[in-house]
N, C-alpha and C positions, 0 to 999 in steps of 0.2 A: 375741103375746108374743115378744120377741126371743130369739134362740138364741145361745149363746156359741160362741166359736171352738173350744173344746175339744169341745163337743158336735157341732159341725159336722164336725170331723175324724173323730169316731167314726161319724157317719152316712155319710160319704163314703168311709170307708176301704176297704170291699169294692170300690168302683169304682177308687180310687187304687192299690190293690195289684196290679191286673191289668196285666200287661206287654203282652199282645197286643192286637190291635184289639178294642174293646169298645163297647157302646152303653149309654148312661145316660139316665135320665129324672129331672129334678128337678121336684117338684110344689109349687106355692104360693110361688114365689120372685119377688122383685123385685130390681132391680139393687142390689148391695151386700150382699145377704143372705149371711151367712157360709157357708151350705151351698152356694149357687151359686158363690161365690168359690172354695171348696175344690174343687168339681167342675171348674171351669174350669182351676184350677192343675194338675189331674191329667190334663188332656187331652193326647193325642199326635195327630200328624197323621192317623193312620188311624182314630181314634175318632170317635164320633158322640154328641152330647148334645142332648136335647130339653128345653126349659124350659117349664113350664106356669105362666103368670102370670094374674092376674085381668084383666078387661077394662079396668080403670082404669089399670093400669101396663104393659100389653103394649106400647104404642107407645114408652114411655120405655125399656123393656127392649130393644126392637129397635134403637132409636137408640143406646143405650149399647153394644150388641154391635157395631153398625156402626162406632162410633167407635174400637173396639179395633183395627181394622185388618183386613188380609186373613187373618190366622191363624184367625179364627172363621168365615170365609166357607165354607159347605159343610160345616162341622163342627158348628156350634151353630144350632139352630132354636128360635124362640120361638113358642108357640101360646097361644091364649086359653082353651081348654078341654081337659080331659083326654081327651075323645072324639076330639080331633084328633091326639093323640099316638099314635105307633106303639109296640107293646110293646118293652121294652128288657130287657137282661140285669141291670141294676142300677137299681132305683127308689128314690129318696131323697126323703123329705118335708122341706121346708125349714123347717117350724115344728113345735113340740112338740104332741102330742095333748092337747087340753084339752076335747074335746066330750063330750057325754053318750053313754052306752053304745049307744043305738039308732042315733044318727048315726054313731058310730064303726064299727059293724058294716056299715052301708051304704057308708061310705067305703072301708073295707078291702076289701069285695067288689069295688068298682070298681078299686081299685089292684091287687089280685091279678091281675085280667085283663090288666093292663099289664106283668106280669112274665113274661119268657120262662121256660118250664119249666126248673127247675134254677137260676134266677136268684135274686137276693136283694132283699128289700124291707127298707129300713132306716129307722127313725124314732125320735124321742125322745118320751118321755112323762113328764110331771111325776109325782112320787111320790104325789100326791093326785088323779091324773086320774080323773074319774068312771067311765071305762071300764076301770079297772084289772083287774077280774075277767075281762072279755072279752080284755084283753091277755094276762093270765096263761094263758088257755086257748090262745090262738094260739101263745104261746111254748112251751107244753108240747107242742104238736103239730108246730110248724115251726121253733122257735127254734134257732139255731146259735151264738148269742152274745148276752150281755147285759153292759153296762158301766154302772156308776154314775158319773156325772159330777158331782162335788161342786163343781167350779169353775164351775158355772152357778147363776144366781139366778133362780128357785129351782132346786135340784138336779134333775137328770133322769136317767132310765135310757135308754140306747140299746139298742134291740132290733133284731136281725137275723133275718129269717125266710127260710129256703130254701123257695121256692114251687115246687110241682109238682103232679102229679095225685094224689099220695098224701101222707098225714101220716106222721109217724115210726112210728106204730103200724101202718101199712099198707105200709111200705116206703119208706125215705128216698129222695127224688129225688136223682139225682147232680148234682154241681156242673157248671156249664157249662165253667168253665176248669179244666184239670188243675192239681193242686197244684204241679207242677213249674214252672208259669208264673206263680206268685204270689210276691210279696215278703212278708216277715213282716208280720203285722197289727200295727197300732198298738194298744197296750194302755193303757187309762186307768189300770190298776192299777200301771203303772210311772211313778212320779212323778220328774221330773227335778230334781235338785239343781244339777248342773252338766251341760254337754253330754255328758260321758262317764260320769257317775255318777248313777244313779237309785236310788230306794228303792221297794220294793214298798209298796203302799198299806197292807198289814198292819203294816209298820214305822212308817208315819206315825201310824196309829191307836194302836199300842202305845206309842210315844214320847209321843204326846199325852196318853194316859191316865196315864202315869207322871208327866209334868210337871203335869198337873191334880191328881193326888194330892198331889204335893209342894206345890203352891200352896195346896190346901185344908188340908193339915197345918200349914203355916206360918201360915195365917190363923186356924185354930182354936186352935193352941197356939204363939204367937209365941216363947215362951221355950224351946221344945223343939227339939232337933236332928233330930227324927224325919223332917222333910222332906228331909233330905240324902240318905237312902238312895234313895228313888224318883227324886230329881233326878239323882243320879249314875248310876243304872241306865238312864236314858232313852237316853243316847248308845250304850252297847254293845248294848242291845236293838235300837235302830234299825239299828245296823251289821250285825246279823245278817241283816236283810232287805235288805241292799244288792243292787243290781241293775245291775251295770256294763254299759255298752254293749259289744257284741261285733261282730265283723266281719259277722255275719249281719244285724245291725240296719241296715246301710247299704243294704239293698234292692238289692244288685247281682246280677248273673247268677251262677248256680251253675256254677263252672268245673270242679267235680269231681262230676258226677252219680253216679258209682259209689261215692262216699265216704259212710259212715255216721258221723255225729258224736256226741259224748258227749251224753247227756240231762241230765247234771248235772256240776258240779264235783266233785272228790273224788279218790279213789285206787282203782284197780282191785282188787277183792277176788278175783274168779274169772273165768276164761274156760273154759267147759265146754259139753258137749253134754248136754241134758236132755230129758226128756219131762214136760210139765206139763199135766195134765188140767183145771186150773182155768180155762183159756180155750180149751179144745178146741172147744166149741160156737161161741164167738164168732169163731174163726178158720176154722171149717170144716175143721180138721185135727186131729181127735181122735186121740191116739196118735202124733202126728208128733214127730220129733226137732227140737230147736231149739238154735241156738248162743246161749247166754246169756252176756252180758257184764255183770257186776255191779260197781257202784261204791259205795264207802262214803264218806259225807259226814260229816266231823267238825264240831264246833260252830263252827269258824272258817272253814269253806268257805262259798261262796255257795250258797244253797239254792234258787235259781230253777231250774225244770225247763224244758228246751227240747226241741222235737221233733228226734229224730236223723235223720229223713228227711222228704221232702215226701210228703204223703199225705192221703187223705180219712178222717176219723174215722168209723168204722162202729160202734163200741161203746165205752162207758165204763161200767165197773161196779166195785163194791167187793167185797172178800172179808173176812169177819170173821176175826180171829185174835188172837194174843197180842201182847205188847209186849216181847219179849226184846231184849237188847243186840244191836246190828246184827252184831257180830263173832262171835256164837255160832251154832251149828248150828240152834238153835231159831228163829232169825230168819227162816228159810225159811218159817215158818208165821205170821209177823207179819201184822197187818191191812194190807191193801194196796189200792190203786186201780189198775186196769188200763185202759190206753188202747190200743185196737186201731186200727191204721191200714192202709188199703188202698193199695198202691202197684203200679206196673206189674210189679214183681218179686215180688209176693206180699204177704201180710199180715204185719205185724210187730206186736209188743206191747211197750209200755213199762210197767213196774210201778213205782209209787211205794210203797215199803215204809216203815212206821213204825219208829221206834226205841223206846228205853225212856223218853224224856223228852218230855212234852207230847203227842206222838202225833197231831199234826194234819196232815192232808193237804189241800191246796187244789188242785183240778183245775178249770180254767176253760173247758174245751172241752166240746163236745157232739157227739153223732152228727149227721152232715150237714155239719159244719164242715170246712174245708180248712186244713191246717197246712203252712206253708213250712218248709224245713229250717232249723233253728236258731231257730224262732219260740218265744217264751215261751208256756207254756200252764198253768203251775201252780208250786207249791212245796211243800216238806215242812219242817215246823218242828223245829228243835233235835235234830239227830242222826238220820240216816236212811240209806236205801239206795235206789239206783235200778238196776233191771235192764232191759236191752234184749234182747229175744228176736228173733232172725232165723231164717228157715227154714234148717235145717241143710243144708249142701251148696250153698246159694245165695250164701253170703257167707263171707269169710275174715277172722278176727280180725287187727287191726293193733296190738293192745296186749297187754301181759302183766301178770300180777298184780304189784302194787306200783307200777305206773306212775301218775303224776299226770295228771289229765285236766281239761279246761275245757269246760263246756257250750257247744255250738254251734261249737266251734273244733277240738278234738282229734278226729282221725279214729280211731275205735275199730274199724272194720271196713270192708271194701270188698266190694261186690257182685262176684261172679265174672263 
């Protein structure tokens, strides 16, 4: 079954976002396969890539690599069997998983042996894959990211597994590459309308449902104007989910490693020192003081959340609570989702807090994943608040209440 370019980009992204010398392994590829093409495009001179092809296409693959010129010499190696391939930091399957459960378990066992501890195994699976229950178990234990690619026929899910000696329940293996050395991940949930303006997939779905409702209303009652309301609502609803490209998305080097950037657009509500026991256990700092920088998002603000620092996700959890207006004191106890990041300067916490309207939090990251500074990781729907907690004394605020901020761009604090 062929794989789409969008799916190939998702499969190879963990390899492509690595800046430093890296090793990769593409399994089941022939020349022209989109996964192999994307992996080759991500290569730098110090990288190494091994390609496993079947015995019928190995010679054609080697000839095609040789025809590419000297840049692949010593960098790309083609082998006929998985046994010949050395373990690599990033292992990528060139075709979607369609095999039966028993065969899938055997294949995954062999592939896991080819992943360096802390490395990533990335693959696509059709939504009706026979082994979907076995895939779900693997994702529960080792998954660090899952993306639905609807631009494939048939649609597929991209799964990324952090492989090590332990599952999540026994202690997450650390990533090979520090988060500081990673570019922001490509997100299938960010749908490009123009080079600079994207929509979150939630907006595409919402607008599609409204337009579908308008079409159905017009079809059912041609003489009625009831269809006008959902049709007119589609554009502003979609606009709420706008996801503009930011400087962080250019995948450049971080020239201000001491800077902490805003986790959301909006306006600063408060800069204060607090003690918050809700995440004491997750941070290993119960009773500690935190510098909290809270930002309020109005209905007109971009609601995409971005990581304020580069770090490894060590915990993601939700807390039940109310749904008070964000500007009130009771909002402190609104329902929230907390993302805990480990950094060389200590652990930080980002809280996505609900507001009074619709109250939906979307968090797309998982423990074991690595987030680059400014990387998209979620959103909050229709009026909300985002709090960034930094260890008190380790950072100094760079904003004041009332100041407007932009996610991934505005510096809200600096590490001392």
